[in-house]
C-alpha positions in Angstrom: 4.3 199.9 51.2 5.7 202.2 53.8 3.0 201.4 56.3 3.2 197.7 55.6 6.9 197.6 56.5 6.2 199.6 59.6 3.5 197.2 60.6 5.9 194.2 60.2 8.4 195.8 62.5 5.8 196.7 65.1 4.4 193.1 64.9 7.8 191.6 65.6 8.2 193.8 68.7 4.7 193.1 69.9 5.4 189.4 69.8 8.5 189.9 71.9 6.7 192.1 74.4 4.1 189.3 74.8 6.9 186.8 75.2 8.6 188.9 77.9 5.3 189.2 79.8 5.0 185.4 79.8 8.6 185.1 81.0 7.9 187.5 83.8 5.1 185.3 85.2 7.1 182.1 84.8 9.8 183.1 87.2 9.6 180.8 90.2 11.7 179.1 92.9 14.0 177.6 90.2 15.4 181.0 89.5 16.2 181.4 93.2 17.9 178.0 93.2 20.0 178.9 90.2 21.2 182.1 91.8 22.1 180.4 95.1 23.9 177.6 93.2 26.0 180.1 91.2 26.7 182.1 94.4 28.3 179.0 95.9 30.5 178.4 92.9 34.2 178.7 93.7 35.3 178.6 90.0 33.6 179.7 86.8 30.2 179.6 85.1 30.5 178.0 81.7 27.6 178.9 79.4 26.9 176.8 76.4 24.3 177.0 73.6 23.4 175.6 70.3 22.9 177.8 67.2 21.3 181.1 68.0 21.3 180.1 71.6 25.1 179.9 71.4 25.2 183.6 70.5 22.9 184.4 73.5 25.3 182.3 75.7 28.2 184.5 74.7 26.3 187.7 75.6 25.2 186.3 79.0 28.7 185.1 79.8 30.1 188.6 79.0 27.5 190.2 81.2 28.2 187.9 84.1 31.9 188.4 83.9 31.5 192.2 83.9 29.5 192.2 87.1 31.6 189.9 89.2 30.8 186.4 88.2 33.7 184.8 86.3 32.4 183.1 83.2 33.2 182.0 79.7 31.1 180.7 76.8 31.7 177.6 74.7 30.1 176.3 71.6 28.1 173.1 72.0 29.4 171.6 68.8 33.1 172.2 69.9 32.4 170.4 73.1 32.4 167.1 71.2 35.9 168.0 69.8 38.0 168.8 72.8 36.4 171.9 74.5 35.0 169.8 77.3 38.5 169.8 78.6 38.1 173.5 79.5 35.5 172.7 82.1 36.6 171.7 85.6 34.8 169.9 88.4 34.4 173.1 90.3 32.6 174.9 87.5 28.9 175.2 86.9 27.4 174.7 83.4 24.5 176.6 82.1 23.1 174.9 79.0 20.7 176.8 76.8 18.5 175.2 74.2 15.0 176.1 73.2 13.9 172.6 72.4 16.3 170.9 74.9 16.6 168.0 72.6 19.3 168.8 70.0 22.0 166.2 69.4 24.8 168.5 70.4 23.6 168.5 74.0 24.2 164.8 74.8 28.0 164.9 75.2 27.8 167.9 77.5 25.1 166.4 79.6 27.0 163.1 79.9 30.2 164.9 80.8 28.5 166.9 83.6 27.0 163.7 85.0 30.3 161.7 85.0 32.2 164.6 86.6 29.4 165.6 89.0 29.3 169.1 87.6 26.2 171.1 88.5 24.1 171.7 85.4 21.5 174.5 85.0 19.2 174.0 82.0 17.4 176.8 80.2 14.8 175.4 77.8 11.2 175.6 76.8 10.4 171.9 76.6 9.5 170.0 79.7 9.8 166.7 78.0 13.3 167.3 76.8 16.5 165.5 77.7 17.9 168.8 79.1 14.9 169.3 81.4 15.3 165.8 82.7 19.0 166.0 83.2 19.5 169.5 84.7 20.0 170.0 88.4 18.2 173.3 88.2 15.6 173.7 85.5 14.8 177.2 84.3 11.7 176.3 82.2 11.0 179.2 79.8 7.4 179.7 78.4 6.7 178.6 74.9 6.4 181.7 72.8 5.4 182.6 69.2 8.3 183.3 66.9 8.2 185.9 64.1 8.7 185.0 60.4 6.0 182.3 59.8 6.6 181.2 63.4 10.0 179.6 62.6 12.7 182.3 63.0 14.3 182.3 66.5 13.3 185.8 67.7 11.0 185.7 70.6 12.7 182.7 72.1 16.1 184.2 72.0 14.8 187.4 73.5 13.5 185.6 76.6 16.8 183.6 76.8 18.7 186.8 76.8 16.4 188.4 79.4 16.6 185.4 81.8 20.4 185.7 81.5 20.3 189.4 82.3 18.0 188.7 85.3 20.5 186.1 86.6 23.4 188.5 86.2 21.8 191.4 88.0 20.5 189.1 90.8 24.0 187.8 91.4 25.5 191.3 91.2 23.2 192.5 93.9 23.6 189.4 96.2 27.4 189.9 95.9 27.1 193.6 96.8 28.9 194.3 93.5 28.8 198.1 93.3 29.7 200.9 91.0 33.4 200.9 92.1 33.7 197.2 91.5 32.0 197.7 88.1 34.6 200.4 87.3 37.5 198.0 87.8 36.3 195.9 84.9 35.5 198.8 82.6 38.6 201.0 82.6 38.1 202.4 79.1 35.5 204.5 77.3 32.7 206.8 78.4 31.5 204.4 81.0 34.8 204.6 82.8 34.7 208.4 82.7 31.2 208.4 84.3 32.6 206.2 87.1 35.7 208.2 87.9 36.0 209.0 91.6 37.4 211.9 93.6 40.4 209.8 94.3 41.0 209.2 90.5 41.3 212.9 89.7 42.4 214.7 92.9 45.6 216.6 93.2 48.0 214.8 95.6 51.2 215.2 97.7 53.1 218.3 96.9 50.3 219.7 94.8 48.1 220.1 97.8 48.4 223.7 99.1 48.9 222.8 102.8 49.6 225.7 105.2 50.1 225.4 109.0 47.2 227.3 110.7 49.7 229.2 112.9 51.4 230.9 109.9 51.0 234.7 109.5 49.1 235.9 106.4 52.2 237.0 104.6 53.7 233.5 104.6 50.3 231.8 103.8 49.7 234.1 100.8 52.9 233.0 99.2 51.5 229.4 99.1 48.2 230.7 97.8 49.9 232.5 94.9 52.3 229.7 94.2 49.8 226.8 94.0 47.3 228.9 91.9 44.2 226.9 93.0 42.3 229.7 94.6 42.6 228.2 98.1 44.9 226.8 100.7 44.2 223.9 103.2 44.9 224.8 106.8 46.4 222.1 109.0 47.3 221.9 112.7 50.6 220.7 114.1 49.4 217.1 113.9 48.8 217.5 110.1 45.0 217.4 110.5 42.8 219.7 108.5 41.3 222.6 110.4 39.8 224.7 107.6 40.6 226.4 104.3 41.3 229.9 103.2 40.2 231.0 99.7 40.6 233.9 97.3 37.1 235.0 98.4 38.1 235.0 102.0 41.1 237.2 101.1 39.0 239.7 99.2 36.5 240.0 102.1 39.4 240.5 104.5 41.0 243.3 102.4 37.7 245.1 102.4 37.8 245.3 106.2 41.6 245.8 106.9 44.4 247.6 105.1 47.3 245.8 106.6 47.0 242.0 106.8 50.6 240.7 106.4 51.2 239.9 110.1 47.7 238.6 111.0 47.4 235.0 112.0 45.6 233.2 109.2 43.9 230.8 111.6 41.5 233.6 112.7 40.2 234.2 109.2 40.0 230.7 107.7 36.7 228.9 106.9 36.2 226.1 109.3 34.5 222.8 108.4 35.1 223.1 104.6 33.4 220.9 102.0 35.1 217.5 102.1 34.4 214.3 100.2 35.5 210.7 100.7 38.0 209.5 98.0 35.5 206.9 96.5 32.8 209.5 95.9 31.9 209.6 92.2 33.4 212.7 90.6 30.0 213.5 89.0 28.4 213.6 92.4 31.1 215.9 93.7 30.5 218.3 90.8 26.7 218.3 91.5 27.3 219.1 95.2 29.8 221.8 94.4 27.5 223.5 91.9 24.6 223.4 94.5 26.9 225.0 97.1 28.4 227.4 94.6 31.9 226.6 95.6 35.0 225.8 93.4 37.1 223.5 95.6 36.9 220.4 97.8 39.1 218.5 100.1 39.4 214.7 99.8 39.8 212.4 102.7 40.5 208.7 103.1 37.6 206.7 104.6 37.7 206.8 108.4 39.2 210.3 109.1 37.6 213.4 107.5 40.4 215.6 108.9 43.2 213.6 107.2 43.3 215.3 103.8 44.9 213.2 101.1 44.0 215.3 98.1 42.2 218.3 96.8 39.8 219.0 93.9 39.2 222.1 91.9 36.1 222.5 89.8 38.3 222.8 86.7 39.5 219.2 87.3 36.0 218.0 87.6 34.8 219.7 84.5 37.7 218.5 82.5 37.1 214.9 83.5 33.4 215.0 82.9 33.7 215.8 79.1 
């Protein structure tokens, strides 16, 4: 009994793997046409499906929206009862139906024709009304379903996969990067992974700035007051010239007994570790661990010597949990 149930599960997955392999080899110029058409869209991508394909439509729409292509999903049945009014002439419609011949499709197809709205069809039947009506035809391979060959399983898997392929292709063609993705995912663990140096850095009066011409006695007051284990040295123009750390102080005290009136500029570490504000915090932490350092200066893109914030390894560790 136990092995029999396991074999059923494996059989379903095997069918879907075979279906995905067929899908892989069915990708042709129509896929490219669909991507280019959506890239030119100045409004939204409306995705519509019937039955189980309607559920797939909602997932594809959510993925598109999360990677920079505004989209919403509508139910094919609701389109015959007012929801067609949500679609504008500047939108693109993606219509998903395995057979391409269900009765719910006709109103949407007629509406797209009358209003000259570009229609992308995703179906598995070349002789269907959807195939004949679509401006771009994404013909999916006919696949074997599980459960006596009648339960929508393999067909919905390849529909979902072609949707993911469209979303990622659009994302890359739009140069939609990690920072863009972060804007649409401000909550949860994903957002935490995408935090940047600029998100968690200490700013303004929390930055331990000290003029490089100060004597050690004055500079150490700032070092003790800020309690970060380092101070950022700046010249008279406010540009960074180096840092001075607790470690630098300990090494100096091993060589000299009296340091109060020494010019700190002579003992600072030049060319300290700096990162651009949009660097992922996780990447900063990796680099700091490799260098075995506990602090970093953060600069705005374009000027490495104009420090806008500082990071301590404690900040990074706290925000990585």
